[in-house]
N, C-alpha and C positions, 0 to 999 in steps of 0.2 A: 573258335566259338566266341560269340559276343555276349557279354553280360551287360544288360542295360541298367543304368543307374540314373534315376530321375531326380533332379534338384530344382529348387525354386528359381534360381537365377545364376548368372555366370560367376558371381562372387562366391557363392556357396559351391558351385561346380569346381572352381579352382582350389578351394579349400578341401573339397572331397578328393580331388586328385592328389593333394598333399598327403592325405591320410592313407591312400593306397600306395603312394611312393614310399612311405615310411615302412611298409611291409616288405618291400622288395629291395630297396636301395641301401647299400652300405659301402665301405671303402673298397670292396672287391667288385663294384658295379660300374659299368660304363653307362652313363645316362645320355641318351640321344634326344635332341630337342628339335621340334618343328617350329615353323613360323606360323603365319596366319593370324586371324583376329580372335580366335577362341582361347588359346593359351594366354594367360596373364602371369608371366613368370615372377612379377613382383609379388602378387598375391599368393601364388602357388609355392614359391621357393624362397624369395628374399625376406619377406616379412616373417614367415614362420622360423626360418634359419635352422631347420632341423633335418634337411636333406643334404647329406654330405657324401656324394659318390667318389669313386676313385678318380674319375675323369668325366668330362662332358664333351659332347660333340654335336654336330648338326646332322639331321636326317637328310636335308636337302638345302639347296640354295639357288637363288636367282643370280645368274652370272653377271659380272661387271667388276669394276674396281672394288678393292676391299673396303667394306663399310659404306657402299653406295646407298642412296636414299631408300631404295626398295629392297634392300638385302635383309635376309633373316638375321644375320649377325647384328645388324643395327637394331632390330627389334629387341634382341637379347641385351645389347648394351644399354638401350634406353630404359629397360625394365630394372636396371641395377644389378642384374644377375652376373654380368661379366665381372663387375667390381667385387661382388660378394664372393664369387668363386676364387678370384685372385687373392682376396684377403684370407681365404681358407687354404691357400696353396693347392687349389684344385685346378688342373689345367683344362682350359676350354679349347678344343680343337676346331678351328674354323675351316671353311672350305676355300675361301677366296685368297688369292695371293697376287703375284705379278705375272703369273703364267697365263697362257692363252686358254681358250675354252676347253678343247679336248685334253690339253696337257694338265689343266686343273683337275679334271675328272680322274685322269690316270694317277696323279699325285695323291689325291684324296683316297682313291682305292688302295694305294700302297699303305698309306698311314692308317686307314681303317682296318686293314688286315692285321697290322701290328697291334692295334688296340684290341682287336678281337682275341688275339692270342694272350695278351696281357691280362684281360679282365674276363673272369669266368662268367659273370652275370652281366646281362645286357637288358636294359629297360628303356622304352621309348615313349615320349609324349607325342601323340599324333593328332592330326586334324583330318577333316573330310570336307572336300569342296562341294559346291552346289551341283557339280557334274559327277560327283562320286569319285573324283581323283583323290589320291592320298600321297603324302610326301610330294615329290616331283613326278609321280607316276600317273600319266594321263592315259586315256583310251589307246590301246594298241602300242603302248610304249615299249621301247627296247628293254626297259628295266623289268618287264614281266618275265622274259625268258633268258636274259643275259647270264652267262656264267660269271660275270664280273660282280664285284660288290658295289661299284659305283659306275654310272654311265652319264654321259652328256647327251642332250637331245634338244632339238628345237621343236616346240609344241605350239599348238594353236591356243594362245592365251595372251592376256595383257602383258605378261612377262615371258616371252617365248624361249629364251635360252635358259635351260635348267640343268642342274647337276644334282643327281639324286642317288640315294641308296637304292639298290635293286631288291626284288623279292628274295633273291638268293641271300642277300645280307640280312633282310628283315626276318627271314626264316631262322636265323641264329638267335633271335631275341627270346627272352624269358617271359616278358609281359609287355603289353601295350596299354597305355592310358589314352583314350581317344576322346577329344573334346569337340562338341558340336552344339553351338548356342545360336538362338535366333530363329524366328518362325519361318524365315526364308528357306530353312533347311528341312522343314517338316516333311514335305513330299518326298525328298530324296532319302531321308531316313526311313520313312515308311516303306519305300521301295527296297531299300537295303535289307530290311528286316523281314521282308516277305519270304514265305517258304518257297523253295524252288528257284529263288533269284540268285543265280550262281555264275553269271557271265563276267568273270574277272577281267577279261580282255577289254570289254566295253566299259565296265564299271570297276576299276581297280580296287576300290574300298571293299569289295566282296572278299578280298584276301583275308580280312579279319573274321569273316564267317567260316572260311574254309580251313584256316590254320588251327592247329591244336594248342597254340600259344594262348595263354590267358589274355583276353582282350576286353577291357572295361570301357564301355561307351557311356560317357557322362553327358547328359543333355538337360536343358530346361524345357524341352518340347514335349507336349502330350502327344503320344503316338498311339 
């Protein structure tokens, strides 16, 4: 079920995300992070310096060499969050390594399962695309029904090779903080929030409507 939270602008939205994270995150929590333009981890986590999970990991990644220019891990590094976590002795589990595409997904699946056993609580910062994809889960994705926690898939997108947590993995989470800023997302958010709009295969972000997990949608859009 989605709880809508309206804010004035993205800066206040990221600070609001921080206030929600403070409720859920402690040293027994695995904090999963998404890429995209809406989360600003410097504003949300680095500047406040008050969110200290047991460990952090990535929800999804654009495949390529470790730290490549379009990677989510580079977004996190440039925000200052990677250095902040390192200074606090909090391990950040990245997806990319020297392995090939499918092997990378297999390896991350294994590591994620270990983290899920170690950390009782799991909280994720998520985004929603203009096509209502979320994480690396696009329309008709393998990640919708897969029994795995992580899959690799080639999708129709500017960045086609994706490695992502599946809905099976996301179903283990205790809370989602979803960020969606900018007027270009107004129509898709209106569609997402419509009564009876439940086609998760075509619009994967519908997952947040159907799950019983607390899902906070923070936006600066009047809907």
